N, C-alpha and C positions, 0 to 999 in steps of 0.2 A: 022615584023623586025621594022618597022620606026619608028611604034609607042613606041614600048620598046625603041629603039638609042632615042625618044626623050622627054622621060620621065625621061631616065635617064640624060641625056642635065639638065633637069628640075632641077633634083635634085640636081645633082653636082653642076649648077648655084646657089642655094638656097642656098647649105652649103659653098662653097666656099663664097658667099653675108655676111650669120651669122657669118663666121670666123674671115672676116675683122672688123664687128659689134663685134665682144670680140674680138681684137687685141689689146695688152697689149699698154698702153702708152706710150712713148718713153717722156726721158727727153730734158727739151729744150738743144743748140748743143751749150756746152765748159761747161755743170751746172755738179759740182761734188757731190758724197751723200753727202747728213746730217750726222756730225758725232752725234754719241750717247754714246758710252759708256766709254767716257775718259771724264774731265775736259778739252773745247777745248774753244779757243778765233777764232771768224769766223771775218773776215774781207774782203774786199772787193780786196783788194791786192791778196788774196791765191785764192779766187776764185770769182765773185760776184756775181753767180750764182748756188745756192744745191735745193737739190729736195729730198722729199721724197718720197720713195715708198712703197704703203701699209699704213700697220698696225706697227707701231716704237715705239720704249719707248726709254727714258733716264735712264739710268741706277741711281739706289739708292744715289748711291753717284760721281756720273757727274753733273758739272753744265756749260752749256753752253754759252758763253756768244757771243750774234750778233750786231756786231756793223756798223754803221750808211753805206749807201746805198748798201747793202747787199741785194739778195733777194731772197726769198726761196718759190720753189715753190713742190706744190704736186700731184703725181700723180698715178693714182691708187688707187682710192679712199684712198688718203691719210690720217692717224689719228698721231695723240701724241700723247702718254700717258707718260708725265712730273713726274715720279718718282722723280727725282732728283730737278735737276732747269731747266730752263733757263728767263735769259737775255738780253730785247733784250733793245741796246742806239742808235738808229739813233738820225740827228740831224735836227736842221729847215733846209729844202731844199733839206735834203739827209736822209731822210727816209729809213727805213728797210721797205718791201714790201713781204708781206704772202699772197701767193694765194693758194687758194681748201686745206687746211688743217684745220681736222678735233679735237678740243683740246677735244672733250666731253668725248675721253674713260680716261685722265684726275680725279682719284677718292684723291689721296694722296700727295702729295707735298714734300718731306721732306725739298727743299732748297727754294719754291720760284718760281710764274710766275711774270714777272714781264717785261711788254711791254712797250716801253718808243719811243715814234715818231715814230709810227707805222702803216705804210697800209695793212689794213684788207679787202682779196678779194674773196670772199667766203668761208669766214673762221666761223665753227659753235664751238660753246657751248653751246651744250644742253645735257639737264639731264632728262632721262626717268622716268618714276614711281620706288623707289626704289633707287636709281641712286643721288648723288651728290659726293659736291669734300670739302679736309678736307685740309687745310692752306690757305696762301697766294696769289691772286691773285689782280693784278697790274693793268689796260690797261688804258696808262695817254697819252696828248698830240699828239692825232694817231685819228684815221678814223676808222667806221665800213661803208663799202658799203653794200649797196643795194642787196647785194647776201649773207649778211652772217646770220647770227641767232646766238641769247642771250638768253637763258630758262636755266637758272640757279637753283643749289638750294646747298645752303652752310650748309653744316652739324656743321662745329666751323672756323675759323678763320675768315679770314677778306678780304672784295672784295671792290677794291678801282677802280671807274671810275671817271676819270678827266680830266679835259681840252680836251674832247672828242665829236668827231662829228658822229650822229652815223641814219645814212638812215634806221634806223629799228626796230622796239619795242623792247623794254623788261622787262625779265622778272623775278628774282630776288625773291624764295624759300626761305627760313629758315628754317630749320626742328629745334624740341624742342630743346636745347642744354641738357647737362646732366648738372643741379646746379652745381656742383662743377666746371667746365668749367668756363669761360669766356662767356659774352654773343658775340655774331655771332656781329660782326663790318661791314654795310654796309658804305660806304662813296660817297657821288656823287658832285662832288664841277666842278663847272665851264665848263658845257657841254651841247651842243645843242643835246636834247634827242627828242623821239619821244613815246606815249605812254605805259608809262611805269607803271609797276603791281608791289607793292610789299609783302610780306604775311610771316607771322610765327615772331616769337619772334629773336627779335635782337635791334640792338643798332644802328640807320641808318639815315643818315644826306642828305636833300638832299636841297645845298648850291649855292646860286648867279647860276644860271644855267635856260635856256630856253630848257621846256619843254612842248612838243605839245603833241594836240592830248587825252591829260589827264594823271594827276598821281593817282595812284587807288593802296593804303595799305589797308591792311587785317588782320585783328586779329595779330596786329602788337603791341609791346610791349614798344620802345620809338622810338619814328620821330620827328625829327627834318627840319621845311620846313623852310626856312627866305633866304628872300633874291632872289626871284624867279620868274619869268619870265612866263606867265602858261597860256594856252586855254585849250580850253572844258571842265575838270572839274577837279575841286580837291577833294577827294573824304578818308575817314578815315570810314570803316565799320567796329566792332567789333562785335563779340560774345556775348552770353548772360553774360559771366565770363570774358570778357577783359573790360580792363579800358582806360579810356580820360587821366589820371594823367599825363602821360608822353608825351603829346600831342603837340609841340610848331610849332605855328602858327605864324613867323613873316616877317614884311616887303616885303610884294609880291605884284605883281600887276597881277592882275586878271583879261584881256582880253578879248575884242566883246561876251561880255555873260557868259562869262568862270565862271562855278556854284562851289560856294564851301557847302562839301557835307557829314557830318555827320549822321553817322547809326550806332543803336545798336541793335542788335537782342534784342526781350522780353527777358526783367525779372522782376518781377512784386518788386523782393525783393531786384534790384539795388537802391541804391540810385543814386539822378538824381546830373547828372556832369556839370560843364559848362568847355568849352572849348577859349580861351585867343584866341580871334582875333584880333594882334596886328597893327598896323599902313597899314592896303591893303589897295588898288586901284583897285576900282570895275572903268574900265571905257573902253577907245577906246586903241587902239597901241599906237594911232598919241599923244593922253597925254591930248585932250580934252578933257571938257564932263564929269567928273569925276561925280559919285552917290556919294553923299555925305548924301541925309537926309535919315533918318532912314527907312523907308518904302521903298525907293526905293533900298536899300540894302540887306533888307531881301528879295527880290523877286529873289535877286541872292546866299540866301541861302536856305538850304533843312535841316531844322534839328528836334530836338524834337518840336519846337515852334509849327511846321506844322502838324507832327506824334507824339504823346502825347506818346505812348509806348516806343520810340527810348532813353529814360531817356537821352536825352543832349543835349544842346545846345548850340550856340555857344555865348559868350558875344565879340561883336564888339565894338573896339574902336573906337577912331575917324579914320573915314576913310582917308586917302592919297585926299590931294587934285591934287596931281600932281604926274605923278607915277613916280615909285623911279629907278634912275640909280645908280646903286651900282655898276658896273663893266662895263671898257672900254672893250667891245666886239672885237675892229678892231683889236688889238695888240695882243691878244690871236689867233684869228684865222690862223695869219700868223706863227702858231706854229704850227697847222695839216694840213692836206692833203683835199684837198674840195673830199664834200662828192657828185657823178658825180650821 
């Protein structure tokens, strides 16, 4: 009898412990539900903290506007499918903060998603196989903290990442667009990014950004990399039927051993192409000891001169003797939350 009682008590304890583990998260004290059914403006005066509980949908005809000092918290695996529109507008030192919200279910936003002056924590923008986004997505003057994730597939529309500090890698995949539609537009401007990967048919621009740990583009149609500070690798990998005709590389700093890679999969019938590498600085971040001699610069370039079947070579203009200082990053830093 004692043994049976002991077993029952153990089972009860285990059940109680499991139930406690599965207990639903509670919203923060004083928080109110995030509205999604009709066009609404959220201000800190009406309710500084709003919560999203589980999977949530913003209706097609609804546009939610979020203003400064508002905080949005996700609980119980919160996700947001923005079928209508979401406009977030904080201000300097009064950013909107969004915690633990998964934006991945958003497939088509009829009124667009625009996150401005926002601190993203534990948020996800991730599309799996066969998934993607149609519409306009803009994230600017904000931060993606180290517990976020960004791996998006654009089907049609526009992706803009501007004055954004990121503690995570970015993967941007562009699905082949219908020839009758406008090309997918990708804009990365004045960002602090790391380990960026871009692939697919699009019109992409990387301008005045610091990109650590490499920028790698593959099977792309039109890419401009202008005025960027890069470490590790700047690479363009093309398939046998892709071309380099609309690849523009100008006024970049390739710091501390960063290499330029131009690669094309074998195609004996392909015409040999040349890519102009204009006013690049090859040297240390402190600006001293720039590489200017052709033989020294060539060691930092991996192209068809090294592997003949690649059918593409870099045509290097006169290298810069001093590193480019095209952007005053200090004032821009004040506009974004710090990545912790």
